MIPAVO-250445 format. One record per atom (N, C-alpha, C): residue number from 1; chain; x, y, z. Coordinates in nm, 4 decimals, decimal comma. Atoms other than C-alpha are relative to their C-alpha. Example, Ala and Ser with C-alpha at 12.3 -4.5 7.8 and 13.67 -1.06 7.14 Angstrom:
<rs>
n chain x y z
1 A 0,0890 -0,1190 0,0000
1 A 1,2300 -0,4500 0,7800
1 A 0,0900 0,1200 0,0000
2 A -0,0820 -0,1190 -0,0060
2 A 1,3670 -0,1060 0,7140
2 A -0,0770 0,1090 0,0730
</rs>
This chain:
<rs>
n chain x y z
1 A -0,0334 -0,0318 0,1344
1 A 11,2933 7,6035 15,1426
1 A 0,0245 0,1609 0,0060
2 A -0,0352 -0,1371 0,0024
2 A 11,4934 7,9390 15,0976
2 A -0,0321 0,0190 -0,1222
3 A 0,0430 -0,1046 0,1395
3 A 11,3775 8,2028 14,8440
3 A 0,1127 -0,0225 -0,1065
4 A -0,1390 -0,0084 0,0792
4 A 11,7355 8,2075 14,7041
4 A -0,0071 -0,1351 -0,0735
5 A -0,0152 0,1367 0,0785
5 A 11,6912 7,8409 14,5873
5 A -0,0691 -0,0398 -0,1140
6 A 0,1417 0,0184 0,0942
6 A 11,3791 7,9016 14,3799
6 A 0,0618 0,0733 -0,1110
7 A -0,0938 -0,0972 0,0754
7 A 11,6309 8,0282 14,0940
7 A -0,0578 -0,0255 -0,1571
8 A 0,0208 0,0379 0,1559
8 A 11,4766 7,8701 13,7853
8 A -0,1696 0,0282 -0,0364
9 A 0,1384 0,0070 0,0772
9 A 11,1391 7,9674 13,5651
9 A -0,0432 -0,0966 -0,0346
10 A 0,0535 0,1187 0,0654
10 A 10,9356 7,6876 13,4849
10 A -0,1478 0,0126 -0,0070
11 A 0,1132 0,0064 0,0302
11 A 10,5966 7,6315 13,3206
11 A -0,0558 -0,1200 0,0493
12 A 0,0691 0,1036 -0,0395
12 A 10,3401 7,4028 13,4866
12 A -0,1123 -0,0074 -0,1275
13 A 0,1097 0,0241 0,1217
13 A 10,1078 7,2609 13,1484
13 A -0,0942 -0,1200 0,0429
14 A 0,1056 0,0841 0,0036
14 A 9,8002 7,0535 13,1532
14 A -0,0148 -0,0394 -0,1411
15 A 0,0215 0,0552 0,1616
15 A 9,7270 6,8191 12,8471
15 A -0,1714 0,0310 -0,0085
16 A 0,1274 -0,0016 0,0319
16 A 9,4063 6,8891 12,6768
16 A 0,0004 -0,0660 -0,1620
17 A 0,0222 0,0653 0,1401
17 A 9,2763 6,7166 12,3517
17 A -0,1392 0,0592 -0,0402
18 A 0,1086 -0,0203 0,0744
18 A 9,0268 6,8511 12,0989
18 A -0,0093 -0,0920 -0,1512
19 A 0,0127 0,0849 0,1389
19 A 8,8802 6,7069 11,7795
19 A 0,0066 0,0946 -0,1283
20 A -0,0082 -0,1019 0,1249
20 A 8,9767 6,8542 11,4419
20 A -0,1212 -0,0507 -0,0675
21 A 0,1553 -0,0031 0,1142
21 A 8,7226 6,8988 11,1343
21 A -0,0053 -0,1407 -0,0391
22 A 0,0106 0,1680 0,0515
22 A 8,7950 6,5157 11,0557
22 A -0,0249 -0,0752 0,1249
23 A 0,0190 0,0753 -0,1242
23 A 8,7319 6,4110 11,4173
23 A 0,0939 -0,0859 0,0578
24 A -0,1048 0,0414 -0,0753
24 A 9,0698 6,3170 11,5029
24 A 0,0413 0,0918 0,1200
25 A -0,0376 -0,0448 -0,1496
25 A 9,1906 6,3589 11,8578
25 A 0,1402 0,0948 -0,0574
26 A -0,1245 -0,0495 0,0245
26 A 9,4703 6,6407 11,8420
26 A 0,0263 0,0684 0,1320
27 A -0,0381 -0,0127 -0,1299
27 A 9,6739 6,6756 12,1631
27 A 0,0511 0,1694 0,0080
28 A -0,0437 -0,1242 -0,0395
28 A 9,7489 7,0260 12,3257
28 A 0,0153 0,0235 0,1398
29 A -0,0530 -0,0614 -0,1367
29 A 9,9401 7,1550 12,6374
29 A -0,0309 0,1497 0,0209
30 A 0,0460 -0,1266 -0,0409
30 A 9,8055 7,4324 12,8071
30 A 0,0580 0,0620 0,0984
31 A -0,0850 -0,0369 -0,1014
31 A 10,0072 7,6641 13,0454
31 A -0,0935 0,0361 0,1075
32 A 0,0604 -0,0343 -0,1166
32 A 9,8758 7,6622 13,3925
32 A 0,0275 0,1026 0,0834
33 A -0,0724 -0,0659 -0,0609
33 A 10,1083 7,8501 13,5682
33 A 0,1474 0,0115 -0,0249
34 A -0,1474 -0,0203 0,0066
34 A 10,4701 8,0082 13,5654
34 A 0,0450 0,0302 0,1264
35 A -0,0312 -0,0254 -0,1551
35 A 10,6403 7,9690 13,8951
35 A 0,1682 0,0041 -0,0001
36 A -0,1271 -0,0287 -0,0213
36 A 10,9860 8,0285 14,0383
36 A 0,0501 -0,1796 0,0686
37 A -0,0072 0,1246 -0,0698
37 A 11,1372 7,6505 14,1364
37 A 0,1611 -0,0141 -0,0002
38 A -0,1478 0,0668 -0,0203
38 A 11,4493 7,4541 14,2029
38 A 0,0119 -0,1162 -0,0850
39 A -0,0033 0,1141 0,0855
39 A 11,5468 7,2001 13,9498
39 A 0,1258 -0,0757 0,0120
40 A -0,1231 0,0598 -0,0289
40 A 11,7852 6,9381 14,0683
40 A -0,0103 -0,1479 -0,0737
41 A -0,0064 0,1401 0,0385
41 A 11,8904 6,6268 13,8915
41 A 0,0206 -0,1250 0,0990
42 A -0,0148 0,0805 -0,1242
42 A 11,8725 6,3226 14,1162
42 A 0,0804 -0,1318 -0,0861
43 A -0,0909 0,0935 0,0624
43 A 11,9938 6,0422 13,8693
43 A -0,0529 -0,0013 -0,1476
44 A 0,0377 0,0128 0,1454
44 A 11,9995 5,9196 13,5122
44 A 0,0429 -0,1660 -0,0212
45 A -0,0360 0,1312 0,0670
45 A 12,0162 5,5957 13,3069
45 A 0,0167 0,0025 -0,1393
46 A 0,0017 0,0284 0,1647
46 A 12,0761 5,5017 12,9434
46 A -0,0172 -0,1430 0,0028
47 A 0,0496 0,1152 0,0588
47 A 11,8987 5,2251 12,7657
47 A -0,0302 -0,0207 -0,1438
48 A -0,0060 0,0393 0,1405
48 A 11,9035 5,0639 12,4287
48 A -0,1560 -0,0334 -0,0236
49 A 0,1129 0,0567 0,0582
49 A 11,5665 5,0564 12,2483
49 A -0,0306 0,0282 -0,1331
50 A 0,0329 -0,0185 0,1062
50 A 11,4380 5,0485 11,9106
50 A 0,1085 0,0298 -0,0922
51 A -0,1496 -0,0524 0,0421
51 A 11,8177 5,0912 11,7635
51 A 0,0214 0,1243 0,0090
52 A -0,0704 -0,1362 -0,0497
52 A 11,8801 5,4010 11,9521
52 A 0,0233 -0,0443 0,1454
53 A -0,0341 -0,0212 -0,1069
53 A 12,0438 5,4857 12,2639
53 A -0,0990 0,1023 0,0536
54 A 0,1083 -0,1286 -0,0622
54 A 11,7899 5,6685 12,4984
54 A 0,0939 0,0205 0,1289
55 A -0,0527 -0,0383 -0,1028
55 A 11,8838 5,8404 12,7950
55 A -0,1516 0,0565 0,0878
56 A 0,1286 -0,0221 -0,0760
56 A 11,6065 5,8888 13,1160
56 A 0,0756 0,0676 0,1143
57 A -0,0115 -0,0505 -0,1387
57 A 11,6521 6,1309 13,3871
57 A -0,0644 0,0582 0,0940
58 A 0,0782 -0,0124 -0,1122
58 A 11,5149 6,1664 13,7091
58 A 0,0386 0,1314 0,0663
59 A -0,0156 -0,1390 -0,0701
59 A 11,4637 6,5338 13,8513
59 A -0,0998 0,0301 0,1071
60 A 0,0924 -0,0224 -0,0816
60 A 11,3319 6,6599 14,1400
60 A -0,0281 0,1800 0,0020
61 A 0,0507 -0,1309 0,0289
61 A 11,1416 7,0153 14,0941
61 A -0,0649 0,0460 0,1118
62 A 0,0671 -0,0495 -0,1080
62 A 11,0774 7,2200 14,4282
62 A -0,0579 0,1335 -0,0151
63 A 0,0583 -0,1327 0,0423
63 A 10,8409 7,4954 14,4036
63 A -0,0855 0,0386 0,1265
64 A 0,0900 -0,0246 -0,1019
64 A 10,6010 7,6916 14,6626
64 A -0,1147 -0,0857 -0,0480
65 A 0,1224 0,0894 -0,0085
65 A 10,2687 7,4992 14,7244
65 A -0,0629 0,0867 -0,1005
66 A 0,0793 -0,0469 0,0790
66 A 10,0312 7,5544 14,4393
66 A -0,1310 -0,1318 -0,0111
67 A 0,1072 0,1102 0,0016
67 A 9,6731 7,3576 14,4426
67 A -0,0145 -0,0477 -0,1359
68 A 0,0196 0,0483 0,1403
68 A 9,6052 7,1395 14,1677
68 A 0,0885 -0,0468 -0,0624
69 A -0,1223 0,0752 0,0682
69 A 9,9192 6,9945 14,0742
69 A -0,0129 -0,1283 -0,0077
70 A 0,0165 0,1496 -0,0190
70 A 9,8795 6,6331 13,9708
70 A 0,1009 -0,0390 -0,1148
71 A -0,0574 0,0819 0,1015
71 A 10,0782 6,3779 13,7894
71 A -0,0351 -0,0159 -0,1796
72 A 0,0688 -0,0084 0,1476
72 A 9,8689 6,4096 13,4446
72 A 0,0862 0,1289 -0,0507
73 A -0,0358 -0,1083 0,0510
73 A 10,0642 6,7440 13,3968
73 A 0,1573 -0,0092 -0,0343
74 A -0,1369 -0,0351 0,0058
74 A 10,4079 6,8572 13,3045
74 A 0,0677 0,1074 -0,0082
75 A -0,0873 -0,1213 -0,0428
75 A 10,6989 7,0939 13,3597
75 A 0,0677 0,0286 -0,1308
76 A -0,0791 -0,0332 0,0741
76 A 10,8790 7,2758 13,0904
76 A 0,1095 0,1300 0,0660
77 A -0,1036 -0,0956 -0,0326
77 A 11,2145 7,4325 13,1753
77 A 0,1112 0,0085 -0,1036
78 A -0,0693 -0,0440 0,1433
78 A 11,3954 7,6236 12,8797
78 A -0,0813 -0,0914 -0,1155
79 A 0,0767 0,0423 0,1048
79 A 11,3366 7,3882 12,6022
79 A -0,0222 -0,1543 0,0488
80 A -0,0007 0,1216 -0,0450
80 A 11,3398 7,0504 12,8355
80 A -0,1574 0,0126 0,0563
81 A 0,1437 -0,0089 -0,0297
81 A 11,0148 6,9031 12,8947
81 A -0,0169 -0,1350 0,1254
82 A -0,0020 0,0859 -0,1302
82 A 10,9626 6,6907 13,2488
82 A -0,1242 -0,0528 0,0205
83 A 0,1381 0,0213 -0,0395
83 A 10,6752 6,4658 13,2898
83 A -0,0026 -0,0154 0,1551
84 A 0,0244 0,0093 -0,1390
84 A 10,5126 6,4578 13,6337
84 A -0,0008 -0,1616 0,0581
85 A 0,0289 0,1449 -0,0528
85 A 10,5750 6,1086 13,8248
85 A -0,0802 0,0258 0,1133
86 A 0,0620 0,0081 -0,1516
86 A 10,4688 6,2011 14,1755
86 A 0,0193 0,1740 0,0450
87 A -0,0016 -0,1275 -0,0558
87 A 10,3581 6,5334 14,3583
87 A 0,0238 -0,0265 0,1499
88 A -0,0160 0,0103 -0,1324
88 A 10,4749 6,5562 14,7113
88 A -0,0018 0,1482 0,0757
89 A 0,0450 -0,1247 -0,0905
89 A 10,3043 6,8123 14,9593
89 A 0,0754 -0,0101 0,1394
90 A -0,0955 0,0078 -0,1236
90 A 10,5895 6,8342 15,2182
90 A -0,0811 -0,0052 0,1307
91 A 0,0721 0,0046 -0,1035
91 A 10,4459 6,7285 15,5527
91 A -0,1215 0,0382 -0,0136
92 A 0,1440 -0,0249 0,0403
92 A 10,0956 6,7900 15,4157
92 A -0,0443 0,1527 0,0409
93 A 0,0207 -0,1514 -0,0454
93 A 10,1443 7,1837 15,5058
93 A -0,0202 0,0818 -0,1023
94 A 0,0215 -0,0775 0,1131
94 A 10,0676 7,3233 15,1901
94 A 0,0894 0,1258 -0,0394
95 A -0,0969 -0,1210 0,0358
95 A 10,3879 7,5510 15,1774
95 A 0,0910 -0,0422 -0,1023
96 A -0,0550 0,0589 0,0904
96 A 10,5948 7,3201 14,9365
96 A -0,0401 -0,1023 -0,0735
97 A 0,0195 0,1278 0,0670
97 A 10,5557 7,0804 14,6586
97 A 0,1665 -0,0363 -0,0489
98 A -0,1183 0,0541 0,0524
98 A 10,8372 6,8641 14,5452
98 A -0,0549 -0,1043 -0,1231
99 A 0,0403 0,0677 0,1187
99 A 10,7793 6,7308 14,2017
99 A 0,0782 -0,1256 -0,0142
100 A -0,0505 0,0670 0,0800
100 A 10,9163 6,4278 14,0943
100 A 0,0082 -0,0372 -0,1424
101 A 0,0069 -0,0157 0,1519
101 A 10,9967 6,4378 13,7263
101 A 0,0922 -0,1040 -0,0929
102 A -0,0887 0,0710 0,0989
102 A 11,1391 6,2045 13,4298
102 A 0,0086 0,0866 -0,1191
103 A -0,0331 -0,1284 0,1135
103 A 11,3003 6,3735 13,1377
103 A 0,0333 -0,1324 -0,1173
104 A -0,0351 0,0906 0,0868
104 A 11,3368 6,1176 12,8335
104 A 0,0583 0,0758 -0,1138
105 A -0,0867 -0,0759 0,1125
105 A 11,5975 6,2494 12,5767
105 A 0,0418 -0,1350 -0,1017
106 A -0,0183 0,1135 0,0916
106 A 11,6333 5,9849 12,2656
106 A 0,1266 0,0700 -0,0795
107 A -0,1248 -0,0303 0,0786
107 A 11,9644 5,9875 12,0575
107 A -0,0505 -0,0327 -0,1624
108 A 0,0797 0,0486 0,0972
108 A 11,7753 5,9817 11,7213
108 A 0,0721 0,0279 -0,1228
</rs>
């Protein structure tokens, strides 16, 4: 991994939920870290569901190793949101992480 390839600023967020005054669960995403990364589209597909055409993009996000990143988190890049599908610690060397992510876009 070359430093020059990490040219995108992304936020890693974790999901937390709290109860409002009526006892209903309110979702909230909290920033864990803001890091430099490489965002690379891998594939895309379109599908028809609920009378809408939807697109699903698979993206690989490469970044320096950061302890504690899990598939329960998400990545925010500009206005785009990527759900983490898997976290790969390259050669288990704690140097680089590859996050395989899914971005869903609906044409509502």
